[in-house]
CHARMM internal coordinates of N, CA and C (Angstrom, degrees):
IC EDIT
DIST 1 N 1 CA 1.4419
DIST 1 CA 1 C 1.5080
ANGL 1 N 1 CA 1 C 110.50
DIST 1 C 2 N 1.2405
ANGL 1 CA 1 C 2 N 121.68
DIHE 1 N 1 CA 1 C 2 N -28.01
DIST 2 N 2 CA 1.4849
ANGL 1 C 2 N 2 CA 123.61
DIHE 1 CA 1 C 2 N 2 CA 179.70
DIST 2 CA 2 C 1.5870
ANGL 2 N 2 CA 2 C 108.40
DIHE 1 C 2 N 2 CA 2 C -62.40
DIST 2 C 3 N 1.3848
ANGL 2 CA 2 C 3 N 115.95
DIHE 2 N 2 CA 2 C 3 N -39.89
DIST 3 N 3 CA 1.3986
ANGL 2 C 3 N 3 CA 121.21
DIHE 2 CA 2 C 3 N 3 CA -179.69
DIST 3 CA 3 C 1.4536
ANGL 3 N 3 CA 3 C 114.54
DIHE 2 C 3 N 3 CA 3 C -62.44
DIST 3 C 4 N 1.2738
ANGL 3 CA 3 C 4 N 117.33
DIHE 3 N 3 CA 3 C 4 N -40.98
DIST 4 N 4 CA 1.4217
ANGL 3 C 4 N 4 CA 131.36
DIHE 3 CA 3 C 4 N 4 CA -178.68
DIST 4 CA 4 C 1.5211
ANGL 4 N 4 CA 4 C 106.57
DIHE 3 C 4 N 4 CA 4 C -63.63
DIST 4 C 5 N 1.3070
ANGL 4 CA 4 C 5 N 123.91
DIHE 4 N 4 CA 4 C 5 N -49.62
DIST 5 N 5 CA 1.3476
ANGL 4 C 5 N 5 CA 130.76
DIHE 4 CA 4 C 5 N 5 CA -175.28
DIST 5 CA 5 C 1.5459
ANGL 5 N 5 CA 5 C 109.57
DIHE 4 C 5 N 5 CA 5 C -66.26
DIST 5 C 6 N 1.4638
ANGL 5 CA 5 C 6 N 112.77
DIHE 5 N 5 CA 5 C 6 N -42.64
DIST 6 N 6 CA 1.4894
ANGL 5 C 6 N 6 CA 116.99
DIHE 5 CA 5 C 6 N 6 CA 175.70
DIST 6 CA 6 C 1.5093
ANGL 6 N 6 CA 6 C 112.77
DIHE 5 C 6 N 6 CA 6 C -62.79
DIST 6 C 7 N 1.3406
ANGL 6 CA 6 C 7 N 115.85
DIHE 6 N 6 CA 6 C 7 N -41.37
DIST 7 N 7 CA 1.3763
ANGL 6 C 7 N 7 CA 120.41
DIHE 6 CA 6 C 7 N 7 CA -179.30
DIST 7 CA 7 C 1.5925
ANGL 7 N 7 CA 7 C 112.23
DIHE 6 C 7 N 7 CA 7 C -63.45
DIST 7 C 8 N 1.2642
ANGL 7 CA 7 C 8 N 116.60
DIHE 7 N 7 CA 7 C 8 N -36.69
DIST 8 N 8 CA 1.4807
ANGL 7 C 8 N 8 CA 121.32
DIHE 7 CA 7 C 8 N 8 CA 178.73
DIST 8 CA 8 C 1.4685
ANGL 8 N 8 CA 8 C 107.48
DIHE 7 C 8 N 8 CA 8 C -70.78
DIST 8 C 9 N 1.2247
ANGL 8 CA 8 C 9 N 118.06
DIHE 8 N 8 CA 8 C 9 N -49.68
DIST 9 N 9 CA 1.5597
ANGL 8 C 9 N 9 CA 117.89
DIHE 8 CA 8 C 9 N 9 CA 178.35
DIST 9 CA 9 C 1.5129
ANGL 9 N 9 CA 9 C 115.02
DIHE 8 C 9 N 9 CA 9 C -59.88
DIST 9 C 10 N 1.3450
ANGL 9 CA 9 C 10 N 112.17
DIHE 9 N 9 CA 9 C 10 N -39.10
DIST 10 N 10 CA 1.6056
ANGL 9 C 10 N 10 CA 110.11
DIHE 9 CA 9 C 10 N 10 CA 179.07
DIST 10 CA 10 C 1.4112
ANGL 10 N 10 CA 10 C 109.46
DIHE 9 C 10 N 10 CA 10 C -75.70
DIST 10 C 11 N 1.3271
ANGL 10 CA 10 C 11 N 117.94
DIHE 10 N 10 CA 10 C 11 N -32.54
DIST 11 N 11 CA 1.6268
ANGL 10 C 11 N 11 CA 118.89
DIHE 10 CA 10 C 11 N 11 CA 172.29
DIST 11 CA 11 C 1.4399
ANGL 11 N 11 CA 11 C 112.69
DIHE 10 C 11 N 11 CA 11 C -53.88
DIST 11 C 12 N 1.3636
ANGL 11 CA 11 C 12 N 116.24
DIHE 11 N 11 CA 11 C 12 N -51.57
DIST 12 N 12 CA 1.3480
ANGL 11 C 12 N 12 CA 122.00
DIHE 11 CA 11 C 12 N 12 CA 175.28
DIST 12 CA 12 C 1.3866
ANGL 12 N 12 CA 12 C 122.60
DIHE 11 C 12 N 12 CA 12 C -55.92
DIST 12 C 13 N 1.3451
ANGL 12 CA 12 C 13 N 113.59
DIHE 12 N 12 CA 12 C 13 N -45.91
DIST 13 N 13 CA 1.4466
ANGL 12 C 13 N 13 CA 119.93
DIHE 12 CA 12 C 13 N 13 CA 169.84
DIST 13 CA 13 C 1.5425
ANGL 13 N 13 CA 13 C 118.68
DIHE 12 C 13 N 13 CA 13 C -61.84
DIST 13 C 14 N 1.3376
ANGL 13 CA 13 C 14 N 116.70
DIHE 13 N 13 CA 13 C 14 N -35.13
DIST 14 N 14 CA 1.4818
ANGL 13 C 14 N 14 CA 118.39
DIHE 13 CA 13 C 14 N 14 CA 174.79
DIST 14 CA 14 C 1.5705
ANGL 14 N 14 CA 14 C 110.33
DIHE 13 C 14 N 14 CA 14 C -72.18
DIST 14 C 15 N 1.3060
ANGL 14 CA 14 C 15 N 118.23
DIHE 14 N 14 CA 14 C 15 N -31.93
DIST 15 N 15 CA 1.4276
ANGL 14 C 15 N 15 CA 119.72
DIHE 14 CA 14 C 15 N 15 CA -177.80
DIST 15 CA 15 C 1.5622
ANGL 15 N 15 CA 15 C 110.40
DIHE 14 C 15 N 15 CA 15 C -73.08
DIST 15 C 16 N 1.3310
ANGL 15 CA 15 C 16 N 113.34
DIHE 15 N 15 CA 15 C 16 N -36.37
DIST 16 N 16 CA 1.5118
ANGL 15 C 16 N 16 CA 118.55
DIHE 15 CA 15 C 16 N 16 CA 179.92
DIST 16 CA 16 C 1.5845
ANGL 16 N 16 CA 16 C 113.35
DIHE 15 C 16 N 16 CA 16 C -83.81
DIST 16 C 17 N 1.2615
ANGL 16 CA 16 C 17 N 119.48
DIHE 16 N 16 CA 16 C 17 N -29.38
DIST 17 N 17 CA 1.4124
ANGL 16 C 17 N 17 CA 114.89
DIHE 16 CA 16 C 17 N 17 CA -173.46
DIST 17 CA 17 C 1.5003
ANGL 17 N 17 CA 17 C 115.75
DIHE 16 C 17 N 17 CA 17 C -121.41
DIST 17 C 18 N 1.1900
ANGL 17 CA 17 C 18 N 120.74
DIHE 17 N 17 CA 17 C 18 N -20.32
DIST 18 N 18 CA 1.4584
ANGL 17 C 18 N 18 CA 123.26
DIHE 17 CA 17 C 18 N 18 CA -179.19
DIST 18 CA 18 C 1.6004
ANGL 18 N 18 CA 18 C 118.85
DIHE 17 C 18 N 18 CA 18 C -102.31
DIST 18 C 19 N 1.3928
ANGL 18 CA 18 C 19 N 110.80
DIHE 18 N 18 CA 18 C 19 N -21.59
DIST 19 N 19 CA 1.4299
ANGL 18 C 19 N 19 CA 116.88
DIHE 18 CA 18 C 19 N 19 CA -177.22
DIST 19 CA 19 C 1.4811
ANGL 19 N 19 CA 19 C 109.14
DIHE 18 C 19 N 19 CA 19 C -80.18
DIST 19 C 20 N 1.3097
ANGL 19 CA 19 C 20 N 120.75
DIHE 19 N 19 CA 19 C 20 N 135.13
DIST 20 N 20 CA 1.5215
ANGL 19 C 20 N 20 CA 120.50
DIHE 19 CA 19 C 20 N 20 CA 170.77
DIST 20 CA 20 C 1.5412
ANGL 20 N 20 CA 20 C 108.87
DIHE 19 C 20 N 20 CA 20 C -92.64
DIST 20 C 21 N 1.2478
ANGL 20 CA 20 C 21 N 118.64
DIHE 20 N 20 CA 20 C 21 N 109.70
DIST 21 N 21 CA 1.5238
ANGL 20 C 21 N 21 CA 122.68
DIHE 20 CA 20 C 21 N 21 CA 176.87
DIST 21 CA 21 C 1.5137
ANGL 21 N 21 CA 21 C 112.11
DIHE 20 C 21 N 21 CA 21 C -83.06
DIST 21 C 22 N 1.2510
ANGL 21 CA 21 C 22 N 118.23
DIHE 21 N 21 CA 21 C 22 N 147.84
DIST 22 N 22 CA 1.5164
ANGL 21 C 22 N 22 CA 115.68
DIHE 21 CA 21 C 22 N 22 CA 177.61
DIST 22 CA 22 C 1.4615
ANGL 22 N 22 CA 22 C 114.06
DIHE 21 C 22 N 22 CA 22 C -73.45
DIST 22 C 23 N 1.2585
ANGL 22 CA 22 C 23 N 117.02
DIHE 22 N 22 CA 22 C 23 N 158.83
DIST 23 N 23 CA 1.4492
ANGL 22 C 23 N 23 CA 123.75
DIHE 22 CA 22 C 23 N 23 CA 173.82
DIST 23 CA 23 C 1.5629
ANGL 23 N 23 CA 23 C 107.09
DIHE 22 C 23 N 23 CA 23 C -76.87
DIST 23 C 24 N 1.2983
ANGL 23 CA 23 C 24 N 117.07
DIHE 23 N 23 CA 23 C 24 N 155.32
DIST 24 N 24 CA 1.3305
ANGL 23 C 24 N 24 CA 122.17
DIHE 23 CA 23 C 24 N 24 CA 179.87
DIST 24 CA 24 C 1.5577
ANGL 24 N 24 CA 24 C 116.64
DIHE 23 C 24 N 24 CA 24 C -56.43
DIST 24 C 25 N 1.2008
ANGL 24 CA 24 C 25 N 113.34
DIHE 24 N 24 CA 24 C 25 N -36.93
DIST 25 N 25 CA 1.5901
ANGL 24 C 25 N 25 CA 119.33
DIHE 24 CA 24 C 25 N 25 CA 178.05
DIST 25 CA 25 C 1.4726
ANGL 25 N 25 CA 25 C 108.55
DIHE 24 C 25 N 25 CA 25 C -68.87
DIST 25 C 26 N 1.3958
ANGL 25 CA 25 C 26 N 121.02
DIHE 25 N 25 CA 25 C 26 N -39.64
DIST 26 N 26 CA 1.3866
ANGL 25 C 26 N 26 CA 123.33
DIHE 25 CA 25 C 26 N 26 CA 177.37
DIST 26 CA 26 C 1.5157
ANGL 26 N 26 CA 26 C 111.01
DIHE 25 C 26 N 26 CA 26 C -63.82
DIST 26 C 27 N 1.2266
ANGL 26 CA 26 C 27 N 117.14
DIHE 26 N 26 CA 26 C 27 N -39.06
DIST 27 N 27 CA 1.4470
ANGL 26 C 27 N 27 CA 126.36
DIHE 26 CA 26 C 27 N 27 CA 178.72
DIST 27 CA 27 C 1.4372
ANGL 27 N 27 CA 27 C 112.82
DIHE 26 C 27 N 27 CA 27 C -65.18
DIST 27 C 28 N 1.3772
ANGL 27 CA 27 C 28 N 115.19
DIHE 27 N 27 CA 27 C 28 N -43.15
DIST 28 N 28 CA 1.4572
ANGL 27 C 28 N 28 CA 116.90
DIHE 27 CA 27 C 28 N 28 CA 172.46
DIST 28 CA 28 C 1.5375
ANGL 28 N 28 CA 28 C 116.50
DIHE 27 C 28 N 28 CA 28 C -66.69
DIST 28 C 29 N 1.2453
ANGL 28 CA 28 C 29 N 115.98
DIHE 28 N 28 CA 28 C 29 N -40.86
DIST 29 N 29 CA 1.5183
ANGL 28 C 29 N 29 CA 116.11
DIHE 28 CA 28 C 29 N 29 CA 171.22
DIST 29 CA 29 C 1.4858
ANGL 29 N 29 CA 29 C 115.98
DIHE 28 C 29 N 29 CA 29 C -61.17
DIST 29 C 30 N 1.2319
ANGL 29 CA 29 C 30 N 118.36
DIHE 29 N 29 CA 29 C 30 N -42.02
DIST 30 N 30 CA 1.5054
ANGL 29 C 30 N 30 CA 122.84
DIHE 29 CA 29 C 30 N 30 CA 175.20
DIST 30 CA 30 C 1.5185
ANGL 30 N 30 CA 30 C 111.95
DIHE 29 C 30 N 30 CA 30 C -60.89
DIST 30 C 31 N 1.3939
ANGL 30 CA 30 C 31 N 115.39
DIHE 30 N 30 CA 30 C 31 N -42.13
DIST 31 N 31 CA 1.4073
ANGL 30 C 31 N 31 CA 120.27
DIHE 30 CA 30 C 31 N 31 CA -178.23
DIST 31 CA 31 C 1.5675
ANGL 31 N 31 CA 31 C 105.57
DIHE 30 C 31 N 31 CA 31 C -65.39
DIST 31 C 32 N 1.3268
ANGL 31 CA 31 C 32 N 119.61
DIHE 31 N 31 CA 31 C 32 N -45.48
DIST 32 N 32 CA 1.4518
ANGL 31 C 32 N 32 CA 117.80
DIHE 31 CA 31 C 32 N 32 CA -172.63
DIST 32 CA 32 C 1.5600
ANGL 32 N 32 CA 32 C 106.66
DIHE 31 C 32 N 32 CA 32 C -66.84
DIST 32 C 33 N 1.2785
ANGL 32 CA 32 C 33 N 114.88
DIHE 32 N 32 CA 32 C 33 N -37.97
DIST 33 N 33 CA 1.5954
ANGL 32 C 33 N 33 CA 115.84
DIHE 32 CA 32 C 33 N 33 CA 179.51
DIST 33 CA 33 C 1.5324
ANGL 33 N 33 CA 33 C 111.16
DIHE 32 C 33 N 33 CA 33 C -60.85
DIST 33 C 34 N 1.3097
ANGL 33 CA 33 C 34 N 113.56
DIHE 33 N 33 CA 33 C 34 N -45.94
DIST 34 N 34 CA 1.5370
ANGL 33 C 34 N 34 CA 116.51
DIHE 33 CA 33 C 34 N 34 CA 176.56
DIST 34 CA 34 C 1.5038
ANGL 34 N 34 CA 34 C 111.65
DIHE 33 C 34 N 34 CA 34 C -57.87
DIST 34 C 35 N 1.3193
ANGL 34 CA 34 C 35 N 117.81
DIHE 34 N 34 CA 34 C 35 N -46.55
DIST 35 N 35 CA 1.4760
ANGL 34 C 35 N 35 CA 125.05
DIHE 34 CA 34 C 35 N 35 CA 177.32
DIST 35 CA 35 C 1.4756
ANGL 35 N 35 CA 35 C 111.03
DIHE 34 C 35 N 35 CA 35 C -55.30
DIST 35 C 36 N 1.3082
ANGL 35 CA 35 C 36 N 120.96
DIHE 35 N 35 CA 35 C 36 N -53.88
DIST 36 N 36 CA 1.3772
ANGL 35 C 36 N 36 CA 123.62
DIHE 35 CA 35 C 36 N 36 CA -178.15
DIST 36 CA 36 C 1.5477
ANGL 36 N 36 CA 36 C 112.45
DIHE 35 C 36 N 36 CA 36 C -62.42
DIST 36 C 37 N 1.3894
ANGL 36 CA 36 C 37 N 115.07
DIHE 36 N 36 CA 36 C 37 N -41.92
DIST 37 N 37 CA 1.4911
ANGL 36 C 37 N 37 CA 119.56
DIHE 36 CA 36 C 37 N 37 CA 177.19
DIST 37 CA 37 C 1.4297
ANGL 37 N 37 CA 37 C 109.87
DIHE 36 C 37 N 37 CA 37 C -62.68
DIST 37 C 38 N 1.3278
ANGL 37 CA 37 C 38 N 123.88
DIHE 37 N 37 CA 37 C 38 N -45.54
DIST 38 N 38 CA 1.4842
ANGL 37 C 38 N 38 CA 128.20
DIHE 37 CA 37 C 38 N 38 CA 178.24
DIST 38 CA 38 C 1.5461
ANGL 38 N 38 CA 38 C 110.09
DIHE 37 C 38 N 38 CA 38 C -56.02
DIST 38 C 39 N 1.3783
ANGL 38 CA 38 C 39 N 117.53
DIHE 38 N 38 CA 38 C 39 N -45.72
DIST 39 N 39 CA 1.3860
ANGL 38 C 39 N 39 CA 122.02
DIHE 38 CA 38 C 39 N 39 CA 179.59
DIST 39 CA 39 C 1.5023
ANGL 39 N 39 CA 39 C 115.63
DIHE 38 C 39 N 39 CA 39 C -61.75
DIST 39 C 40 N 1.3809
ANGL 39 CA 39 C 40 N 113.22
DIHE 39 N 39 CA 39 C 40 N -41.02
DIST 40 N 40 CA 1.4049
ANGL 39 C 40 N 40 CA 117.65
DIHE 39 CA 39 C 40 N 40 CA 178.19
DIST 40 CA 40 C 1.5362
ANGL 40 N 40 CA 40 C 112.59
DIHE 39 C 40 N 40 CA 40 C -69.91
DIST 40 C 41 N 1.3682
ANGL 40 CA 40 C 41 N 114.26
DIHE 40 N 40 CA 40 C 41 N -39.82
DIST 41 N 41 CA 1.4826
ANGL 40 C 41 N 41 CA 120.92
DIHE 40 CA 40 C 41 N 41 CA 175.46
DIST 41 CA 41 C 1.4778
ANGL 41 N 41 CA 41 C 108.55
DIHE 40 C 41 N 41 CA 41 C -57.70
DIST 41 C 42 N 1.3144
ANGL 41 CA 41 C 42 N 119.61
DIHE 41 N 41 CA 41 C 42 N -47.01
DIST 42 N 42 CA 1.4709
ANGL 41 C 42 N 42 CA 123.40
DIHE 41 CA 41 C 42 N 42 CA -176.56
DIST 42 CA 42 C 1.4684
ANGL 42 N 42 CA 42 C 115.80
DIHE 41 C 42 N 42 CA 42 C -69.07
DIST 42 C 43 N 1.3503
ANGL 42 CA 42 C 43 N 116.23
DIHE 42 N 42 CA 42 C 43 N -28.25
DIST 43 N 43 CA 1.4909
ANGL 42 C 43 N 43 CA 119.96
DIHE 42 CA 42 C 43 N 43 CA 174.54
DIST 43 CA 43 C 1.4199
ANGL 43 N 43 CA 43 C 113.65
DIHE 42 C 43 N 43 CA 43 C -76.69
DIST 43 C 44 N 1.4114
ANGL 43 CA 43 C 44 N 120.71
DIHE 43 N 43 CA 43 C 44 N -32.38
DIST 44 N 44 CA 1.4387
ANGL 43 C 44 N 44 CA 128.50
DIHE 43 CA 43 C 44 N 44 CA 176.10
DIST 44 CA 44 C 1.5285
ANGL 44 N 44 CA 44 C 108.16
DIHE 43 C 44 N 44 CA 44 C -66.77
DIST 44 C 45 N 1.3381
ANGL 44 CA 44 C 45 N 117.65
DIHE 44 N 44 CA 44 C 45 N -46.94
DIST 45 N 45 CA 1.4152
ANGL 44 C 45 N 45 CA 123.37
DIHE 44 CA 44 C 45 N 45 CA 179.41
DIST 45 CA 45 C 1.5571
ANGL 45 N 45 CA 45 C 111.37
DIHE 44 C 45 N 45 CA 45 C -63.64
DIST 45 C 46 N 1.2918
ANGL 45 CA 45 C 46 N 112.91
DIHE 45 N 45 CA 45 C 46 N -43.28
DIST 46 N 46 CA 1.5102
ANGL 45 C 46 N 46 CA 117.97
DIHE 45 CA 45 C 46 N 46 CA -178.89
DIST 46 CA 46 C 1.7000
ANGL 46 N 46 CA 46 C 109.90
DIHE 45 C 46 N 46 CA 46 C -65.70
DIST 46 C 47 N 1.3619
ANGL 46 CA 46 C 47 N 112.75
DIHE 46 N 46 CA 46 C 47 N -39.20
DIST 47 N 47 CA 1.3863
ANGL 46 C 47 N 47 CA 113.23
DIHE 46 CA 46 C 47 N 47 CA 174.89
DIST 47 CA 47 C 1.5295
ANGL 47 N 47 CA 47 C 117.42
DIHE 46 C 47 N 47 CA 47 C -67.94
DIST 47 C 48 N 1.2592
ANGL 47 CA 47 C 48 N 114.59
DIHE 47 N 47 CA 47 C 48 N -35.16
DIST 48 N 48 CA 1.4960
ANGL 47 C 48 N 48 CA 121.33
DIHE 47 CA 47 C 48 N 48 CA 172.20
DIST 48 CA 48 C 1.5058
ANGL 48 N 48 CA 48 C 112.01
DIHE 47 C 48 N 48 CA 48 C -61.25
DIST 48 C 49 N 1.3954
ANGL 48 CA 48 C 49 N 113.35
DIHE 48 N 48 CA 48 C 49 N -46.17
DIST 49 N 49 CA 1.4992
ANGL 48 C 49 N 49 CA 116.71
DIHE 48 CA 48 C 49 N 49 CA 176.99
DIST 49 CA 49 C 1.5402
ANGL 49 N 49 CA 49 C 110.40
DIHE 48 C 49 N 49 CA 49 C -61.04
DIST 49 C 50 N 1.3257
ANGL 49 CA 49 C 50 N 117.27
DIHE 49 N 49 CA 49 C 50 N -43.39
DIST 50 N 50 CA 1.4158
ANGL 49 C 50 N 50 CA 121.78
DIHE 49 CA 49 C 50 N 50 CA -171.84
DIST 50 CA 50 C 1.6665
ANGL 50 N 50 CA 50 C 104.12
DIHE 49 C 50 N 50 CA 50 C -64.71
DIST 50 C 51 N 1.2630
ANGL 50 CA 50 C 51 N 113.44
DIHE 50 N 50 CA 50 C 51 N -53.77
DIST 51 N 51 CA 1.5599
ANGL 50 C 51 N 51 CA 115.49
DIHE 50 CA 50 C 51 N 51 CA 174.84
DIST 51 CA 51 C 1.5131
ANGL 51 N 51 CA 51 C 118.00
DIHE 50 C 51 N 51 CA 51 C -50.13
DIST 51 C 52 N 1.3714
ANGL 51 CA 51 C 52 N 112.28
DIHE 51 N 51 CA 51 C 52 N -47.95
DIST 52 N 52 CA 1.4911
ANGL 51 C 52 N 52 CA 118.21
DIHE 51 CA 51 C 52 N 52 CA 178.86
DIST 52 CA 52 C 1.6044
ANGL 52 N 52 CA 52 C 111.67
DIHE 51 C 52 N 52 CA 52 C -64.87
DIST 52 C 53 N 1.2321
ANGL 52 CA 52 C 53 N 116.66
DIHE 52 N 52 CA 52 C 53 N -37.32
DIST 53 N 53 CA 1.5080
ANGL 52 C 53 N 53 CA 123.38
DIHE 52 CA 52 C 53 N 53 CA 177.09
DIST 53 CA 53 C 1.5025
ANGL 53 N 53 CA 53 C 107.87
DIHE 52 C 53 N 53 CA 53 C -64.83
DIST 53 C 54 N 1.3106
ANGL 53 CA 53 C 54 N 116.35
DIHE 53 N 53 CA 53 C 54 N -53.67
DIST 54 N 54 CA 1.4989
ANGL 53 C 54 N 54 CA 119.14
DIHE 53 CA 53 C 54 N 54 CA -177.19
DIST 54 CA 54 C 1.5986
ANGL 54 N 54 CA 54 C 107.76
DIHE 53 C 54 N 54 CA 54 C -62.52
DIST 54 C 55 N 1.2471
ANGL 54 CA 54 C 55 N 121.16
DIHE 54 N 54 CA 54 C 55 N -36.97
DIST 55 N 55 CA 1.4308
ANGL 54 C 55 N 55 CA 123.99
DIHE 54 CA 54 C 55 N 55 CA -178.97
DIST 55 CA 55 C 1.5335
ANGL 55 N 55 CA 55 C 104.49
DIHE 54 C 55 N 55 CA 55 C -66.59
DIST 55 C 56 N 1.3733
ANGL 55 CA 55 C 56 N 121.25
DIHE 55 N 55 CA 55 C 56 N -48.14
DIST 56 N 56 CA 1.4539
ANGL 55 C 56 N 56 CA 119.47
DIHE 55 CA 55 C 56 N 56 CA -177.58
DIST 56 CA 56 C 1.5104
ANGL 56 N 56 CA 56 C 111.68
DIHE 55 C 56 N 56 CA 56 C -62.59
DIST 56 C 57 N 1.3563
ANGL 56 CA 56 C 57 N 116.95
DIHE 56 N 56 CA 56 C 57 N -39.90
DIST 57 N 57 CA 1.4341
ANGL 56 C 57 N 57 CA 120.68
DIHE 56 CA 56 C 57 N 57 CA -179.86
DIST 57 CA 57 C 1.5280
ANGL 57 N 57 CA 57 C 112.95
DIHE 56 C 57 N 57 CA 57 C -61.56
DIST 57 C 58 N 1.3437
ANGL 57 CA 57 C 58 N 113.11
DIHE 57 N 57 CA 57 C 58 N -42.24
DIST 58 N 58 CA 1.4895
ANGL 57 C 58 N 58 CA 116.90
DIHE 57 CA 57 C 58 N 58 CA 173.10
DIST 58 CA 58 C 1.4674
ANGL 58 N 58 CA 58 C 112.67
DIHE 57 C 58 N 58 CA 58 C -66.58
DIST 58 C 59 N 1.2226
ANGL 58 CA 58 C 59 N 118.33
DIHE 58 N 58 CA 58 C 59 N -40.84
DIST 59 N 59 CA 1.4821
ANGL 58 C 59 N 59 CA 118.46
DIHE 58 CA 58 C 59 N 59 CA -174.08
DIST 59 CA 59 C 1.5989
ANGL 59 N 59 CA 59 C 107.04
DIHE 58 C 59 N 59 CA 59 C -66.77
DIST 59 C 60 N 1.3223
ANGL 59 CA 59 C 60 N 120.83
DIHE 59 N 59 CA 59 C 60 N -40.12
DIST 60 N 60 CA 1.3787
ANGL 59 C 60 N 60 CA 118.90
DIHE 59 CA 59 C 60 N 60 CA -176.80
DIST 60 CA 60 C 1.5246
ANGL 60 N 60 CA 60 C 119.83
DIHE 59 C 60 N 60 CA 60 C -82.04
DIST 60 C 61 N 1.3790
ANGL 60 CA 60 C 61 N 107.34
DIHE 60 N 60 CA 60 C 61 N -16.06
DIST 61 N 61 CA 1.5726
ANGL 60 C 61 N 61 CA 117.68
DIHE 60 CA 60 C 61 N 61 CA 169.31
DIST 61 CA 61 C 1.4738
ANGL 61 N 61 CA 61 C 110.08
DIHE 60 C 61 N 61 CA 61 C -70.77
DIST 61 C 62 N 1.3579
ANGL 61 CA 61 C 62 N 112.83
DIHE 61 N 61 CA 61 C 62 N -45.83
DIST 62 N 62 CA 1.5279
ANGL 61 C 62 N 62 CA 118.83
DIHE 61 CA 61 C 62 N 62 CA -174.31
DIST 62 CA 62 C 1.5915
ANGL 62 N 62 CA 62 C 111.17
DIHE 61 C 62 N 62 CA 62 C -73.46
DIST 62 C 63 N 1.2368
ANGL 62 CA 62 C 63 N 116.86
DIHE 62 N 62 CA 62 C 63 N -31.59
DIST 63 N 63 CA 1.6094
ANGL 62 C 63 N 63 CA 118.03
DIHE 62 CA 62 C 63 N 63 CA -169.55
DIST 63 CA 63 C 1.5265
ANGL 63 N 63 CA 63 C 103.12
DIHE 62 C 63 N 63 CA 63 C -111.17
END
COOR INIT
IC SEED 1 N 1 CA 1 C
IC BUILD
């Protein structure tokens, strides 16, 4: 039980004093970057799916 208490106290101390947390403005810019990248990735995957589906529909209609 002593080891668990020591672990928790040291973890708390490390999170409070040794970790560098990002500023709010850095967090906002990173979040916007992730959002834009996710949207671009979703559009590319959607376009690939549409092209593949259209190709398969054409292929099975013709043959």
